[in-house]
C-alpha positions in Angstrom: 62.7 116.6 80.6 65.5 114.6 82.2 68.9 114.3 80.4 69.4 111.2 78.3 71.2 108.5 80.3 74.6 107.5 78.7 74.5 103.8 77.9 78.1 103.4 76.6 81.6 103.9 78.1 82.8 107.4 78.3 86.0 107.8 76.1 87.6 110.0 78.7 89.5 108.4 81.6 88.1 108.8 85.1 90.3 111.1 87.2 90.8 109.5 90.7 91.7 111.7 93.7 95.4 112.4 94.3 96.9 109.6 96.4 94.2 107.1 95.5 96.6 104.8 93.7 99.1 104.9 96.6 96.3 103.8 99.0 95.1 101.2 96.5 98.6 99.7 96.0 99.7 99.9 99.7 101.1 96.6 100.8 104.2 95.1 102.4 105.6 91.8 101.1 106.9 89.4 103.7 110.8 89.2 103.5 112.1 85.9 102.0 108.7 84.8 100.8 108.7 83.7 97.1 105.0 84.2 96.7 105.1 87.8 98.0 108.3 88.5 96.0 106.7 87.3 92.8 103.6 89.4 93.3 105.7 92.4 94.2 107.7 92.1 91.0 104.4 91.9 89.0 102.9 94.8 90.9 105.8 97.0 90.0 105.8 95.9 86.3 102.1 96.7 86.1 102.6 100.1 87.7 105.4 100.9 85.3 103.1 100.2 82.3 100.2 102.1 83.9 98.0 99.0 84.5 96.8 100.0 87.9 93.9 97.5 87.9 96.3 94.6 87.5 98.8 96.2 90.0 95.9 96.4 92.5 95.2 92.7 92.1 98.9 91.9 93.0 98.7 94.3 95.9 95.6 92.5 97.2 97.4 89.1 96.8 100.3 90.4 98.8 98.1 91.8 101.6 96.0 88.6 101.7 99.0 86.3 101.7 101.1 88.4 104.2 98.1 88.7 106.5 97.0 85.1 106.4 99.9 82.7 105.5 102.5 84.5 107.6 100.7 85.4 110.8 
């Protein structure tokens, strides 16, 4: 008999590989860009409070903005 499939969230946090957050949050804001600076500030605030999901969204915004708007 197969084990019963879990249909609810596990109460324990998922352990990500060491360095995963560094890779996920890797970005470089463009100097003197107000959009990049604002996202950088928010990214660091989210990191400080442990909200990696929201920090990753800001990192993505920085990568997308720096890669497209400033090429």
